[in-house]
C-alpha positions in Angstrom: 0.0 0.0 0.0 1.5 3.3 -1.1 1.9 6.2 1.4 0.6 9.7 1.1 1.6 11.6 -2.1 4.5 13.9 -1.3 3.9 17.6 -2.0 5.8 19.7 -4.5 6.9 23.2 -3.4 7.7 25.7 -6.1 9.3 29.1 -5.4 10.5 31.5 -8.1 13.7 33.4 -8.6 12.9 37.1 -8.9 14.5 40.3 -10.1 15.2 43.0 -7.4 13.4 45.6 -9.4 10.2 43.6 -9.2 9.9 44.1 -5.5 8.4 44.5 -3.0 7.1 40.9 -3.0 3.9 39.5 -1.6 5.0 35.8 -1.9 8.3 34.0 -1.1 11.0 34.5 -3.7 14.8 33.8 -4.1 17.1 36.7 -5.1 20.8 36.8 -5.6 22.5 39.5 -3.5 23.3 42.8 -5.2 23.4 46.6 -4.8 19.8 47.0 -6.0 17.9 44.8 -3.6 14.5 46.2 -2.5 14.4 47.9 0.8 11.7 45.6 2.0 13.0 42.0 2.1 10.1 40.5 4.1 9.5 37.6 1.8 12.9 37.3 0.2 15.5 34.6 0.6 18.7 36.3 -0.4 21.5 34.1 -1.8 25.0 35.4 -0.9 27.5 34.0 -3.4 30.5 35.3 -1.5 29.5 37.8 1.2 29.6 36.9 4.8 28.7 37.9 8.4 28.5 41.7 8.0 26.3 41.5 4.9 24.0 39.0 6.6 23.5 41.4 9.5 22.8 44.3 7.2 20.2 42.3 5.3 18.6 40.9 8.4 18.1 44.4 9.6 16.1 45.0 6.4 13.8 42.1 7.2 15.1 39.3 5.0 13.2 36.1 5.3 16.4 34.0 5.1 20.0 34.4 4.1 21.7 31.6 2.2 25.5 31.7 2.4 27.9 30.3 -0.2 31.6 30.7 -0.3 31.8 32.4 3.1 30.5 29.3 4.8 32.7 27.1 2.7 35.8 29.1 3.9 34.6 29.4 7.5 32.9 26.3 8.8 31.8 28.0 12.1 29.9 30.8 10.3 26.6 28.9 10.0 26.6 27.9 13.6 27.4 31.5 14.7 24.7 33.1 12.6 22.1 30.4 13.5 22.6 31.2 17.2 22.4 34.9 16.5 19.3 35.0 14.2 17.7 31.6 14.6 18.1 28.6 12.4 15.0 29.3 10.3 16.8 32.5 9.1 20.0 30.8 7.9 20.7 28.5 5.0 23.4 27.6 2.5 23.8 28.1 -1.3 25.5 25.1 -2.8 26.4 25.4 -6.5 27.8 22.0 -7.6 29.4 20.2 -10.5 30.2 16.5 -11.0 33.4 15.7 -9.1 36.2 14.9 -11.5 37.8 11.5 -11.2 41.5 11.1 -11.7 43.3 7.8 -12.0 46.6 6.6 -10.5 48.7 3.5 -10.7 48.5 1.6 -7.4 51.8 -0.2 -6.8 51.5 -0.6 -3.0 48.2 -2.5 -2.4 49.3 -5.8 -3.8 52.9 -7.0 -4.4 51.8 -9.4 -7.2 50.2 -6.9 -9.6 49.6 -3.3 -10.2 46.3 -1.7 -10.9 44.9 1.7 -11.9 42.6 3.1 -9.1 40.2 6.1 -9.3 40.5 9.1 -6.9 36.7 8.8 -6.1 35.1 5.4 -5.6 31.7 6.5 -6.8 30.1 9.5 -8.6 29.7 12.6 -6.5 29.1 16.4 -6.8 31.6 18.9 -5.5 30.8 22.4 -4.2 31.9 25.3 -6.5 33.4 28.5 -5.3 31.7 31.9 -6.1 33.7 32.3 -9.3 32.7 28.8 -10.5 36.0 27.2 -9.9 36.2 23.8 -8.2 36.7 23.4 -4.4 37.3 19.7 -4.2 34.7 19.5 -1.4 32.2 16.7 -1.6 28.7 18.3 -1.7 26.9 15.6 0.2 29.3 15.6 3.1 29.4 19.5 3.2 25.6 19.7 3.2 25.4 17.4 6.2 27.9 19.5 8.0 26.1 22.7 7.4 22.7 21.3 8.3 24.1 19.9 11.5 25.6 23.3 12.4 22.2 25.0 12.2 21.3 25.8 8.6 17.6 25.2 8.1 17.7 25.0 4.3 20.2 24.1 1.5 19.6 25.4 -2.0 21.5 23.2 -4.5 22.4 24.8 -7.9 23.0 21.9 -10.3 22.6 20.9 -13.9 21.2 17.3 -14.1 21.8 15.8 -17.5 22.0 12.1 -17.1 20.9 9.1 -15.0 23.9 9.5 -12.7 22.9 13.0 -11.8 19.4 11.8 -11.1 20.7 9.1 -8.8 22.9 11.5 -7.0 19.8 13.8 -6.5 17.7 10.9 -5.2 20.5 10.0 -2.7 20.6 13.5 -1.3 16.8 13.7 -1.1 16.7 10.5 0.9 19.4 11.9 3.2 18.2 15.4 3.7 14.5 15.4 2.7 12.5 18.6 2.7 15.5 20.7 3.9 17.0 20.3 0.4 15.9 22.6 -2.5 17.1 22.4 -6.1 17.5 24.9 -8.9 19.1 24.8 -12.4 22.6 26.2 -12.2 23.3 27.2 -15.8 20.4 25.9 -17.8 17.2 27.8 -16.9 15.2 25.9 -19.4 16.0 22.5 -17.9 13.2 19.9 -18.0 12.3 19.5 -14.3 10.0 16.5 -14.7 12.8 13.9 -14.5 14.1 15.7 -11.3 10.8 14.9 -9.7 10.1 11.5 -11.2 13.6 10.0 -10.9 15.6 12.4 -8.7 12.8 12.6 -6.0 13.2 16.4 -5.9 10.3 18.0 -3.9 11.3 21.6 -3.5 12.2 23.6 -6.6 13.4 27.2 -7.2 12.1 28.1 -10.6 14.2 30.3 -12.9 13.0 33.9 -13.4 12.5 33.7 -17.2 9.5 34.5 -19.4 8.8 30.8 -19.8 7.9 30.6 -16.1 5.3 33.4 -15.7 2.4 32.9 -13.2 0.3 30.9 -15.7 3.3 28.7 -16.6 4.0 28.1 -12.9 0.5 26.8 -12.4 0.8 24.7 -15.5 4.2 23.3 -14.3 2.7 22.4 -10.9 -0.2 20.6 -12.7 2.3 18.8 -15.0 4.4 17.6 -12.0 1.4 16.0 -10.2 1.5 12.8 -12.2 5.3 12.5 -11.7 4.8 12.9 -8.0 2.1 10.3 -7.9 4.3 7.9 -9.8 7.2 8.5 -7.5 5.1 8.0 -4.3 
């Protein structure tokens, strides 16, 4: 007997000039943020503690830290204690971890073999400039959520079954605390993310394709995928 059908939560990315906002939105930090940030989750690619305090004073719903938290593992815990965990999250842009190969000449004296640097596929966290950090995304997500982050927004491009499997593994591990959004492909087909990747919370790109009517149509289109995955 199947359990209850899991819900899909959609939240759109917005442009600062479209504010103030009556519904929850995600916005990347910038110089032109609206003064009223009541319903805004602001994504800080690189800025840290002082910018968080400045935006909290303007009523931000949540601040999601990126590289600053990657460089200072204590930052999330500090800010969660200061503002409350519900106000603090992490922005996690990722890319498939590159696998290198090396000749193993020490494991067995009878033969030599080529071994990979990573035993199984994984995503790694990217720095604010898009360069690789070498940090395993699944491990880092766990660390940040343990330290007090209430939400993690994963920016990712899922293009194959391996990516969908990685997504499903993280969803099983972190559940509703994990959100996903396309990183470089705003027109990505999100149905496989739901059906096979088990994604349940999606930040939808702010492009003409996803206006209010399209958001409703997308929600309706996702319902069969959710029922199938339940």
